[in-house]
C-alpha positions as CSV (number, residue, x, y, z in Angstrom):
1,M,188.4,157.7,72.3
2,T,187.3,154.9,70.3
3,F,184.4,152.4,71.4
4,E,183.1,149.1,69.9
5,I,179.5,148.8,71.0
6,P,178.0,144.9,70.4
7,F,174.0,145.5,69.7
8,D,172.0,145.1,73.0
9,T,168.4,145.1,72.6
10,S,167.1,146.3,75.9
11,V,169.5,149.0,75.5
12,Y,168.4,149.9,71.9
13,Q,164.6,149.7,73.0
14,R,165.3,151.9,76.1
15,K,167.4,154.7,74.0
16,N,164.6,154.8,71.5
17,K,161.7,155.0,73.8
18,L,163.6,158.0,75.8
19,F,164.1,159.8,72.4
20,F,160.8,159.0,71.4
21,D,158.9,160.2,74.6
22,S,161.2,163.4,75.1
23,A,160.6,164.4,71.4
24,L,156.6,164.1,71.8
25,A,156.7,165.8,75.3
26,K,155.5,169.0,73.7
27,T,153.0,167.4,71.8
28,K,151.5,165.6,75.0
29,K,151.5,168.9,76.9
30,S,149.7,170.6,74.0
31,I,146.9,167.9,73.9
32,K,146.4,168.4,77.9
33,R,146.1,172.6,77.0
34,F,144.0,172.1,74.2
35,L,141.8,169.9,76.2
36,I,141.8,172.2,79.2
37,T,141.1,175.2,77.1
38,S,138.3,173.6,75.6
39,A,136.4,172.4,78.6
40,I,136.7,175.6,80.2
41,F,135.0,177.3,77.0
42,I,132.4,174.4,76.9
43,G,131.9,175.0,80.9
44,L,131.6,178.7,80.3
45,G,129.5,178.6,77.5
46,T,127.0,176.1,79.1
47,L,126.8,178.4,82.4
48,M,126.2,181.4,79.9
49,V,123.2,179.4,78.2
50,I,121.9,178.6,81.3
51,G,122.2,182.0,82.4
52,K,120.2,182.9,79.1
53,S,123.1,184.6,77.5
54,S,123.1,184.7,73.9
55,S,126.7,184.4,73.6
56,G,126.8,181.2,75.7
57,S,126.8,179.2,72.2
58,F,129.6,180.8,70.7
59,Y,131.8,179.7,73.8
60,I,130.5,176.0,73.5
61,I,131.0,176.1,69.6
62,L,134.3,177.4,70.1
63,G,135.2,174.9,72.5
64,S,133.9,172.0,70.5
65,V,136.2,173.4,67.7
66,L,139.2,173.5,69.7
67,L,138.5,169.7,70.7
68,I,139.5,169.0,67.0
69,I,142.9,170.1,67.8
70,P,143.8,167.7,70.3
71,Y,142.2,164.9,68.6
72,I,144.3,165.5,65.4
73,Q,147.5,165.5,67.6
74,Y,146.5,162.4,69.6
75,T,145.7,160.6,66.2
76,F,149.3,162.0,64.9
77,L,150.9,160.6,68.0
78,K,149.3,157.1,68.2
79,K,150.4,156.7,64.3
80,S,153.8,157.7,65.2
81,K,154.3,155.6,68.1
82,K,152.8,152.6,65.9
83,K,155.4,153.8,63.0
84,N,158.2,154.0,65.6
85,Q,157.6,150.6,67.2
86,E,157.5,149.1,63.4
87,Y,160.9,150.6,62.9
88,I,162.3,149.6,66.0
89,E,161.4,145.7,65.4
90,K,162.9,145.9,62.1
91,N,166.1,147.2,63.2
92,I,166.2,144.7,66.1
93,K,165.9,141.9,63.7
94,Y,168.3,143.0,61.4
95,S,170.9,144.1,63.9
96,I,170.5,140.4,65.6
97,E,171.0,138.9,62.3
98,N,173.9,140.6,61.6
99,K,175.6,140.5,65.1
100,E,175.6,144.6,65.0
101,I,178.6,146.2,66.4
102,T,178.6,150.0,66.3
103,T,181.9,151.8,66.4
104,I,182.0,155.3,67.9
105,K,185.3,157.6,67.9
106,F,185.5,161.0,69.5
107,Q,188.4,162.4,67.5
108,E,189.9,165.9,68.1
109,D,188.3,167.2,64.8
110,Y,185.3,164.9,64.4
111,F,183.0,162.3,65.3
112,S,182.7,159.1,63.7
113,Y,179.9,156.4,63.9
114,K,179.9,153.2,61.8
115,D,177.8,150.2,62.0
116,S,176.6,147.8,59.1
117,K,174.2,150.5,57.8
118,M,175.9,153.9,57.9
119,D,179.3,155.4,58.1
120,F,179.3,159.1,59.1
121,N,182.3,161.3,59.9
122,L,181.0,164.5,61.3
123,K,183.1,167.7,62.1
124,W,182.1,168.9,65.6
125,I,180.6,172.1,64.0
126,N,177.9,170.0,63.0
127,F,176.5,169.2,66.5
128,S,174.2,171.5,67.8
129,S,174.0,170.3,71.4
130,Y,173.9,167.1,73.7
131,K,171.7,166.0,76.4
132,N,172.2,163.4,79.4
133,I,168.5,161.8,80.0
134,D,168.7,158.7,82.4
135,E,172.1,157.9,81.6
136,I,172.0,158.0,78.2
137,L,173.6,160.6,76.1
138,F,171.9,162.3,73.1
139,M,173.9,164.4,70.8
140,Y,172.1,166.3,68.5
141,T,173.3,167.8,65.0
142,N,172.4,170.6,62.9
143,L,171.6,167.9,60.0
144,G,168.6,166.2,61.8
145,I,170.0,163.3,63.2
146,H,171.1,162.4,66.6
147,F,173.3,159.8,68.0
148,T,173.0,158.0,71.3
149,I,175.3,156.2,73.7
150,A,174.2,154.7,76.9
151,I,176.3,154.4,80.2
152,N,176.4,150.6,80.3
153,E,177.6,150.4,76.8
154,I,180.4,152.3,77.6
155,G,181.2,152.2,81.5
156,R,180.8,155.0,83.9
157,E,184.3,156.3,83.5
158,N,184.5,156.4,79.7
159,F,180.8,158.3,80.0
160,V,182.2,160.8,82.2
161,K,185.4,161.2,79.7
162,V,182.7,161.5,76.7
163,L,180.6,164.3,78.7
164,N,184.1,166.1,79.6
165,F,185.1,165.7,75.8
166,L,181.8,167.5,74.6
167,E,182.3,170.1,77.2
168,K,185.6,171.0,76.0
169,K,184.3,171.0,72.4
170,N,181.8,173.6,73.4
171,I,178.7,171.9,72.6
172,K,176.0,173.2,74.5
173,I,173.8,171.4,76.7
174,T,170.3,171.1,75.3
175,P,167.6,172.7,77.7
176,D,164.8,170.7,79.1
177,L,161.9,171.1,76.6
178,T,159.1,169.5,78.7
């Protein structure tokens, strides 16, 4: 199966937003957990101080220290989001100027991806998993890169063919990490 996909700004933005959101879902969950834990320690410590317990200060200090972790994670999240947005805008501009067309091939022995910036031929053994999120297929490799295909780029029938092809290649479905 070979697909030639012209660049579409809205699809590109949607694919990147979904990937970014799913990649950082664990971090967001961790931030919430630390905030709740910190609030519990500070609340417990405050009650202990009010009740004249000497160990209450320890819990207040521990809770306050635990507040540093979500702050660091939130700062990282904010910087990552800004950097990601700059990267997306730069790629959109480049792709529009170059009338980007991406060629994707699903061959029996390998997967091929080609656009104006890169040209990959990867054997199927290099793929670790795939996931279908909101009709966008994310294919993950052991090499730390991923490939995406939206249903409206290749059509529903071809999208189903690709999913069936990946299943036959025994590539596992990525579990939901959120």
